[in-house]
PDB file of N, H, CA, C and O in Angstrom:
ATOM      1  N   MET A   1       0.677  -1.647  -0.043  1.00  0.00           N
ATOM      2  CA  MET A   1       0.207  -0.204   0.038  1.00  0.00           C
ATOM      3  C   MET A   1       0.800   1.283   0.188  1.00  0.00           C
ATOM      4  O   MET A   1       1.577   1.754   1.018  1.00  0.00           O
ATOM      5  N   ASN A   2       0.070   1.917  -1.056  1.00  0.00           N
ATOM      6  H   ASN A   2      -0.561   1.535  -1.731  1.00  0.00           H
ATOM      7  CA  ASN A   2       1.273   3.606  -1.147  1.00  0.00           C
ATOM      8  C   ASN A   2       0.621   4.220   0.305  1.00  0.00           C
ATOM      9  O   ASN A   2      -0.521   4.254   0.765  1.00  0.00           O
ATOM     10  N   ARG A   3       2.096   4.738   0.833  1.00  0.00           N
ATOM     11  H   ARG A   3       3.023   4.710   0.460  1.00  0.00           H
ATOM     12  CA  ARG A   3       1.811   5.666   2.200  1.00  0.00           C
ATOM     13  C   ARG A   3       2.223   6.746   1.730  1.00  0.00           C
ATOM     14  O   ARG A   3       3.320   6.919   2.261  1.00  0.00           O
ATOM     15  N   GLU A   4       1.962   7.765   0.903  1.00  0.00           N
ATOM     16  H   GLU A   4       1.071   7.624   0.472  1.00  0.00           H
ATOM     17  CA  GLU A   4       2.250   8.865   0.240  1.00  0.00           C
ATOM     18  C   GLU A   4       1.188  10.128   1.346  1.00  0.00           C
ATOM     19  O   GLU A   4      -0.008  10.252   1.610  1.00  0.00           O
ATOM     20  N   LYS A   5       2.486  10.863   1.716  1.00  0.00           N
ATOM     21  H   LYS A   5       3.458  10.763   1.502  1.00  0.00           H
ATOM     22  CA  LYS A   5       1.899  12.515   2.871  1.00  0.00           C
ATOM     23  C   LYS A   5       1.099  13.364   1.376  1.00  0.00           C
ATOM     24  O   LYS A   5       1.353  13.450   0.175  1.00  0.00           O
ATOM     25  N   LEU A   6       0.047  13.867   2.308  1.00  0.00           N
ATOM     26  H   LEU A   6      -0.159  13.797   3.284  1.00  0.00           H
ATOM     27  CA  LEU A   6      -1.064  14.773   1.385  1.00  0.00           C
ATOM     28  C   LEU A   6      -0.005  16.235   1.532  1.00  0.00           C
ATOM     29  O   LEU A   6       0.763  16.423   2.475  1.00  0.00           O
ATOM     30  N   SER A   7      -0.145  16.913   0.679  1.00  0.00           N
ATOM     31  H   SER A   7      -0.770  16.761  -0.087  1.00  0.00           H
ATOM     32  CA  SER A   7       0.029  17.871   0.516  1.00  0.00           C
ATOM     33  C   SER A   7      -0.440  19.171   1.356  1.00  0.00           C
ATOM     34  O   SER A   7      -1.481  19.091   2.008  1.00  0.00           O
ATOM     35  N   LEU A   8       0.294  20.341   1.349  1.00  0.00           N
ATOM     36  H   LEU A   8       1.140  20.406   0.819  1.00  0.00           H
ATOM     37  CA  LEU A   8      -0.698  21.087   2.122  1.00  0.00           C
ATOM     38  C   LEU A   8      -2.078  21.376   1.821  1.00  0.00           C
ATOM     39  O   LEU A   8      -3.113  21.293   2.482  1.00  0.00           O
ATOM     40  N   ALA A   9      -1.746  21.828   0.347  1.00  0.00           N
ATOM     41  H   ALA A   9      -0.905  21.896  -0.190  1.00  0.00           H
ATOM     42  CA  ALA A   9      -2.820  21.734  -0.612  1.00  0.00           C
ATOM     43  C   ALA A   9      -3.958  21.366  -0.428  1.00  0.00           C
ATOM     44  O   ALA A   9      -4.999  22.019  -0.359  1.00  0.00           O
ATOM     45  N   GLU A  10      -3.683  19.813  -0.307  1.00  0.00           N
ATOM     46  H   GLU A  10      -2.838  19.282  -0.363  1.00  0.00           H
ATOM     47  CA  GLU A  10      -4.555  18.859  -0.139  1.00  0.00           C
ATOM     48  C   GLU A  10      -5.554  18.985   0.758  1.00  0.00           C
ATOM     49  O   GLU A  10      -6.782  19.062   0.705  1.00  0.00           O
ATOM     50  N   LYS A  11      -4.232  18.987   2.088  1.00  0.00           N
ATOM     51  H   LYS A  11      -3.235  18.924   2.130  1.00  0.00           H
ATOM     52  CA  LYS A  11      -4.945  19.028   3.362  1.00  0.00           C
ATOM     53  C   LYS A  11      -6.256  20.146   3.476  1.00  0.00           C
ATOM     54  O   LYS A  11      -7.422  20.011   3.847  1.00  0.00           O
ATOM     55  N   MET A  12      -5.467  21.306   2.970  1.00  0.00           N
ATOM     56  H   MET A  12      -4.519  21.416   2.669  1.00  0.00           H
ATOM     57  CA  MET A  12      -6.455  22.233   3.009  1.00  0.00           C
ATOM     58  C   MET A  12      -7.814  22.126   1.982  1.00  0.00           C
ATOM     59  O   MET A  12      -8.853  22.596   2.445  1.00  0.00           O
ATOM     60  N   GLY A  13      -7.835  21.874   1.400  1.00  0.00           N
ATOM     61  H   GLY A  13      -6.991  21.492   1.024  1.00  0.00           H
ATOM     62  CA  GLY A  13      -8.839  21.395   0.419  1.00  0.00           C
ATOM     63  C   GLY A  13     -10.065  20.007   0.933  1.00  0.00           C
ATOM     64  O   GLY A  13     -11.227  19.783   0.596  1.00  0.00           O
ATOM     65  N   TYR A  14      -9.206  19.373   1.786  1.00  0.00           N
ATOM     66  H   TYR A  14      -8.262  19.555   2.060  1.00  0.00           H
ATOM     67  CA  TYR A  14     -10.413  18.295   2.102  1.00  0.00           C
ATOM     68  C   TYR A  14     -10.832  19.205   3.624  1.00  0.00           C
ATOM     69  O   TYR A  14     -11.941  18.859   4.032  1.00  0.00           O
ATOM     70  N   GLY A  15     -10.206  20.195   4.437  1.00  0.00           N
ATOM     71  H   GLY A  15      -9.306  20.477   4.106  1.00  0.00           H
ATOM     72  CA  GLY A  15     -10.413  20.741   5.847  1.00  0.00           C
ATOM     73  C   GLY A  15     -11.227  22.002   4.792  1.00  0.00           C
ATOM     74  O   GLY A  15     -11.744  22.753   5.620  1.00  0.00           O
ATOM     75  N   MET A  16     -11.430  22.337   3.924  1.00  0.00           N
ATOM     76  H   MET A  16     -11.010  21.727   3.252  1.00  0.00           H
ATOM     77  CA  MET A  16     -12.400  23.492   3.326  1.00  0.00           C
ATOM     78  C   MET A  16     -14.021  22.920   3.168  1.00  0.00           C
ATOM     79  O   MET A  16     -15.063  23.450   3.553  1.00  0.00           O
ATOM     80  N   GLY A  17     -13.752  21.337   2.283  1.00  0.00           N
ATOM     81  H   GLY A  17     -12.905  20.907   1.970  1.00  0.00           H
ATOM     82  CA  GLY A  17     -14.673  20.612   2.143  1.00  0.00           C
ATOM     83  C   GLY A  17     -15.399  20.032   3.125  1.00  0.00           C
ATOM     84  O   GLY A  17     -16.495  19.528   2.876  1.00  0.00           O
ATOM     85  N   ASP A  18     -14.849  20.040   4.390  1.00  0.00           N
ATOM     86  H   ASP A  18     -13.959  20.449   4.591  1.00  0.00           H
ATOM     87  CA  ASP A  18     -15.451  19.337   5.520  1.00  0.00           C
ATOM     88  C   ASP A  18     -16.351  20.585   6.333  1.00  0.00           C
ATOM     89  O   ASP A  18     -17.488  20.364   6.751  1.00  0.00           O
ATOM     90  N   ALA A  19     -15.781  21.703   6.464  1.00  0.00           N
ATOM     91  H   ALA A  19     -14.857  21.883   6.124  1.00  0.00           H
ATOM     92  CA  ALA A  19     -16.265  22.762   6.714  1.00  0.00           C
ATOM     93  C   ALA A  19     -17.369  23.306   6.446  1.00  0.00           C
ATOM     94  O   ALA A  19     -17.954  24.006   7.272  1.00  0.00           O
ATOM     95  N   GLY A  20     -18.102  22.926   4.524  1.00  0.00           N
ATOM     96  H   GLY A  20     -17.626  22.357   3.853  1.00  0.00           H
ATOM     97  CA  GLY A  20     -18.868  23.481   4.304  1.00  0.00           C
ATOM     98  C   GLY A  20     -19.808  22.301   4.264  1.00  0.00           C
ATOM     99  O   GLY A  20     -20.994  22.555   4.479  1.00  0.00           O
ATOM    100  N   CYS A  21     -19.449  20.993   4.011  1.00  0.00           N
ATOM    101  H   CYS A  21     -18.486  20.787   3.837  1.00  0.00           H
ATOM    102  CA  CYS A  21     -20.370  20.307   4.919  1.00  0.00           C
ATOM    103  C   CYS A  21     -21.037  20.295   6.173  1.00  0.00           C
ATOM    104  O   CYS A  21     -22.098  19.712   6.398  1.00  0.00           O
ATOM    105  N   ASN A  22     -20.162  21.174   7.234  1.00  0.00           N
ATOM    106  H   ASN A  22     -19.300  21.647   7.052  1.00  0.00           H
ATOM    107  CA  ASN A  22     -20.356  21.165   8.471  1.00  0.00           C
ATOM    108  C   ASN A  22     -21.744  22.454   8.423  1.00  0.00           C
ATOM    109  O   ASN A  22     -22.764  22.404   9.110  1.00  0.00           O
ATOM    110  N   MET A  23     -21.458  23.323   7.610  1.00  0.00           N
ATOM    111  H   MET A  23     -20.629  23.363   7.052  1.00  0.00           H
ATOM    112  CA  MET A  23     -22.218  24.760   7.517  1.00  0.00           C
ATOM    113  C   MET A  23     -23.474  24.399   7.021  1.00  0.00           C
ATOM    114  O   MET A  23     -24.503  24.628   7.658  1.00  0.00           O
ATOM    115  N   VAL A  24     -23.458  23.622   5.472  1.00  0.00           N
ATOM    116  H   VAL A  24     -22.623  23.436   4.955  1.00  0.00           H
ATOM    117  CA  VAL A  24     -24.797  23.299   5.061  1.00  0.00           C
ATOM    118  C   VAL A  24     -26.105  22.411   5.907  1.00  0.00           C
ATOM    119  O   VAL A  24     -27.334  22.382   5.968  1.00  0.00           O
ATOM    120  N   GLY A  25     -24.732  21.651   6.560  1.00  0.00           N
ATOM    121  H   GLY A  25     -23.733  21.675   6.510  1.00  0.00           H
ATOM    122  CA  GLY A  25     -25.785  20.167   7.537  1.00  0.00           C
ATOM    123  C   GLY A  25     -26.037  21.115   8.644  1.00  0.00           C
ATOM    124  O   GLY A  25     -27.160  20.802   9.040  1.00  0.00           O
ATOM    125  N   GLY A  26     -25.700  21.894   9.210  1.00  0.00           N
ATOM    126  H   GLY A  26     -24.788  22.149   8.889  1.00  0.00           H
ATOM    127  CA  GLY A  26     -26.125  22.727  10.395  1.00  0.00           C
ATOM    128  C   GLY A  26     -27.096  23.827   9.788  1.00  0.00           C
ATOM    129  O   GLY A  26     -27.935  24.291  10.560  1.00  0.00           O
ATOM    130  N   ALA A  27     -27.063  24.290   8.477  1.00  0.00           N
ATOM    131  H   ALA A  27     -26.381  23.913   7.850  1.00  0.00           H
ATOM    132  CA  ALA A  27     -28.031  25.074   8.065  1.00  0.00           C
ATOM    133  C   ALA A  27     -29.551  24.302   7.773  1.00  0.00           C
ATOM    134  O   ALA A  27     -30.632  24.889   7.803  1.00  0.00           O
ATOM    135  N   VAL A  28     -29.416  23.325   7.581  1.00  0.00           N
ATOM    136  H   VAL A  28     -28.538  22.848   7.557  1.00  0.00           H
ATOM    137  CA  VAL A  28     -30.412  22.198   7.260  1.00  0.00           C
ATOM    138  C   VAL A  28     -31.130  21.896   8.494  1.00  0.00           C
ATOM    139  O   VAL A  28     -32.332  22.147   8.581  1.00  0.00           O
ATOM    140  N   LYS A  29     -30.328  21.258   9.666  1.00  0.00           N
ATOM    141  H   LYS A  29     -29.351  21.054   9.596  1.00  0.00           H
ATOM    142  CA  LYS A  29     -31.156  21.310  11.212  1.00  0.00           C
ATOM    143  C   LYS A  29     -31.406  22.307  11.362  1.00  0.00           C
ATOM    144  O   LYS A  29     -32.632  22.312  11.246  1.00  0.00           O
ATOM    145  N   THR A  30     -30.989  23.597  11.626  1.00  0.00           N
ATOM    146  H   THR A  30     -29.994  23.593  11.720  1.00  0.00           H
ATOM    147  CA  THR A  30     -31.499  24.390  11.876  1.00  0.00           C
ATOM    148  C   THR A  30     -33.530  24.672  11.477  1.00  0.00           C
ATOM    149  O   THR A  30     -34.565  24.573  12.136  1.00  0.00           O
ATOM    150  N   ARG A  31     -33.128  25.088   9.879  1.00  0.00           N
ATOM    151  H   ARG A  31     -32.288  25.169   9.344  1.00  0.00           H
ATOM    152  CA  ARG A  31     -34.387  25.161   9.037  1.00  0.00           C
ATOM    153  C   ARG A  31     -35.074  23.835   9.788  1.00  0.00           C
ATOM    154  O   ARG A  31     -35.771  24.239  10.719  1.00  0.00           O
ATOM    155  N   ASP A  32     -35.095  22.368   9.675  1.00  0.00           N
ATOM    156  H   ASP A  32     -34.528  22.040   8.919  1.00  0.00           H
ATOM    157  CA  ASP A  32     -35.888  21.388   9.993  1.00  0.00           C
ATOM    158  C   ASP A  32     -36.675  21.666  11.469  1.00  0.00           C
ATOM    159  O   ASP A  32     -37.862  21.556  11.776  1.00  0.00           O
ATOM    160  N   ARG A  33     -35.411  22.099  12.285  1.00  0.00           N
ATOM    161  H   ARG A  33     -34.447  22.188  12.035  1.00  0.00           H
ATOM    162  CA  ARG A  33     -36.209  22.265  13.933  1.00  0.00           C
ATOM    163  C   ARG A  33     -36.988  23.434  14.005  1.00  0.00           C
ATOM    164  O   ARG A  33     -37.753  23.314  14.962  1.00  0.00           O
ATOM    165  N   HIS A  34     -37.142  24.499  13.436  1.00  0.00           N
ATOM    166  H   HIS A  34     -36.521  24.596  12.659  1.00  0.00           H
ATOM    167  CA  HIS A  34     -37.941  25.454  13.183  1.00  0.00           C
ATOM    168  C   HIS A  34     -39.376  24.734  11.931  1.00  0.00           C
ATOM    169  O   HIS A  34     -40.542  24.953  12.260  1.00  0.00           O
ATOM    170  N   VAL A  35     -39.179  24.172  10.995  1.00  0.00           N
ATOM    171  H   VAL A  35     -38.232  23.995  10.727  1.00  0.00           H
ATOM    172  CA  VAL A  35     -40.063  23.725  10.325  1.00  0.00           C
ATOM    173  C   VAL A  35     -41.200  22.128  11.456  1.00  0.00           C
ATOM    174  O   VAL A  35     -42.396  21.861  11.570  1.00  0.00           O
ATOM    175  N   VAL A  36     -40.249  21.691  11.857  1.00  0.00           N
ATOM    176  H   VAL A  36     -39.278  21.908  11.764  1.00  0.00           H
ATOM    177  CA  VAL A  36     -40.901  20.087  12.748  1.00  0.00           C
ATOM    178  C   VAL A  36     -41.140  20.995  14.221  1.00  0.00           C
ATOM    179  O   VAL A  36     -42.180  20.588  14.739  1.00  0.00           O
ATOM    180  N   LYS A  37     -40.784  21.605  14.679  1.00  0.00           N
ATOM    181  H   LYS A  37     -39.939  21.935  14.258  1.00  0.00           H
ATOM    182  CA  LYS A  37     -41.235  22.008  15.974  1.00  0.00           C
ATOM    183  C   LYS A  37     -42.718  22.312  16.499  1.00  0.00           C
ATOM    184  O   LYS A  37     -43.270  22.232  17.596  1.00  0.00           O
ATOM    185  N   PRO A  38     -43.113  22.700  15.201  1.00  0.00           N
ATOM    186  CA  PRO A  38     -45.335  23.316  15.563  1.00  0.00           C
ATOM    187  C   PRO A  38     -45.323  21.967  15.930  1.00  0.00           C
ATOM    188  O   PRO A  38     -45.556  21.854  17.133  1.00  0.00           O
ATOM    189  N   MET A  39     -45.146  20.922  15.373  1.00  0.00           N
ATOM    190  H   MET A  39     -44.956  21.014  14.396  1.00  0.00           H
ATOM    191  CA  MET A  39     -45.974  19.651  15.314  1.00  0.00           C
ATOM    192  C   MET A  39     -45.913  19.057  16.851  1.00  0.00           C
ATOM    193  O   MET A  39     -44.943  18.989  17.605  1.00  0.00           O
ATOM    194  N   PRO A  40     -47.547  18.571  17.100  1.00  0.00           N
ATOM    195  CA  PRO A  40     -47.251  17.951  18.543  1.00  0.00           C
ATOM    196  C   PRO A  40     -46.659  16.537  18.475  1.00  0.00           C
ATOM    197  O   PRO A  40     -46.581  15.745  17.536  1.00  0.00           O
ATOM    198  N   ARG A  41     -46.157  16.435  20.111  1.00  0.00           N
ATOM    199  H   ARG A  41     -46.220  17.078  20.874  1.00  0.00           H
ATOM    200  CA  ARG A  41     -45.528  15.660  20.307  1.00  0.00           C
ATOM    201  C   ARG A  41     -44.032  15.241  20.000  1.00  0.00           C
ATOM    202  O   ARG A  41     -43.544  14.248  20.540  1.00  0.00           O
ATOM    203  N   ILE A  42     -43.317  16.039  19.106  1.00  0.00           N
ATOM    204  H   ILE A  42     -43.714  16.846  18.668  1.00  0.00           H
ATOM    205  CA  ILE A  42     -42.036  15.885  18.218  1.00  0.00           C
ATOM    206  C   ILE A  42     -41.145  17.156  19.442  1.00  0.00           C
ATOM    207  O   ILE A  42     -41.210  18.356  19.171  1.00  0.00           O
ATOM    208  N   THR A  43     -40.542  16.776  20.444  1.00  0.00           N
ATOM    209  H   THR A  43     -40.489  15.802  20.664  1.00  0.00           H
ATOM    210  CA  THR A  43     -39.652  17.678  20.782  1.00  0.00           C
ATOM    211  C   THR A  43     -38.420  18.442  19.718  1.00  0.00           C
ATOM    212  O   THR A  43     -38.053  17.965  18.644  1.00  0.00           O
ATOM    213  N   PRO A  44     -37.957  19.625  20.283  1.00  0.00           N
ATOM    214  CA  PRO A  44     -37.156  20.134  19.293  1.00  0.00           C
ATOM    215  C   PRO A  44     -35.450  19.169  19.216  1.00  0.00           C
ATOM    216  O   PRO A  44     -34.645  19.035  18.294  1.00  0.00           O
ATOM    217  N   SER A  45     -35.459  18.722  20.462  1.00  0.00           N
ATOM    218  H   SER A  45     -36.112  18.831  21.211  1.00  0.00           H
ATOM    219  CA  SER A  45     -34.203  17.800  20.447  1.00  0.00           C
ATOM    220  C   SER A  45     -34.259  16.476  19.742  1.00  0.00           C
ATOM    221  O   SER A  45     -33.228  15.935  19.343  1.00  0.00           O
ATOM    222  N   CYS A  46     -35.442  15.953  19.586  1.00  0.00           N
ATOM    223  H   CYS A  46     -36.280  16.393  19.910  1.00  0.00           H
ATOM    224  CA  CYS A  46     -35.856  14.842  18.784  1.00  0.00           C
ATOM    225  C   CYS A  46     -35.798  15.476  17.374  1.00  0.00           C
ATOM    226  O   CYS A  46     -35.563  14.585  16.558  1.00  0.00           O
ATOM    227  N   SER A  47     -35.902  16.456  16.897  1.00  0.00           N
ATOM    228  H   SER A  47     -36.093  17.181  17.560  1.00  0.00           H
ATOM    229  CA  SER A  47     -36.081  16.468  15.245  1.00  0.00           C
ATOM    230  C   SER A  47     -35.018  16.965  14.856  1.00  0.00           C
ATOM    231  O   SER A  47     -34.595  16.737  13.723  1.00  0.00           O
ATOM    232  N   SER A  48     -34.291  17.849  15.847  1.00  0.00           N
ATOM    233  H   SER A  48     -34.635  18.034  16.767  1.00  0.00           H
ATOM    234  CA  SER A  48     -32.609  18.001  15.374  1.00  0.00           C
ATOM    235  C   SER A  48     -31.750  16.970  15.116  1.00  0.00           C
ATOM    236  O   SER A  48     -30.688  17.122  14.513  1.00  0.00           O
ATOM    237  N   SER A  49     -32.266  15.640  15.661  1.00  0.00           N
ATOM    238  H   SER A  49     -33.128  15.517  16.151  1.00  0.00           H
ATOM    239  CA  SER A  49     -31.410  14.733  15.474  1.00  0.00           C
ATOM    240  C   SER A  49     -31.916  13.624  14.552  1.00  0.00           C
ATOM    241  O   SER A  49     -31.550  12.449  14.549  1.00  0.00           O
ATOM    242  N   LEU A  50     -32.870  14.245  13.730  1.00  0.00           N
ATOM    243  H   LEU A  50     -33.167  15.200  13.733  1.00  0.00           H
ATOM    244  CA  LEU A  50     -33.597  13.432  12.464  1.00  0.00           C
ATOM    245  C   LEU A  50     -32.664  13.727  11.249  1.00  0.00           C
ATOM    246  O   LEU A  50     -32.928  13.260  10.141  1.00  0.00           O
TER     247      LEU A  50
END
């Protein structure tokens, strides 16, 4: 198995992609929490884990 080290540019690319995914995921969870929250018998903590 080839064990090449990643270049700084590749590390930064992976980091930026991960940060972008976290931002989109957070935005979707926040939107879903406000949309699902008014439904009866669904707590905000339950809706944020969906």
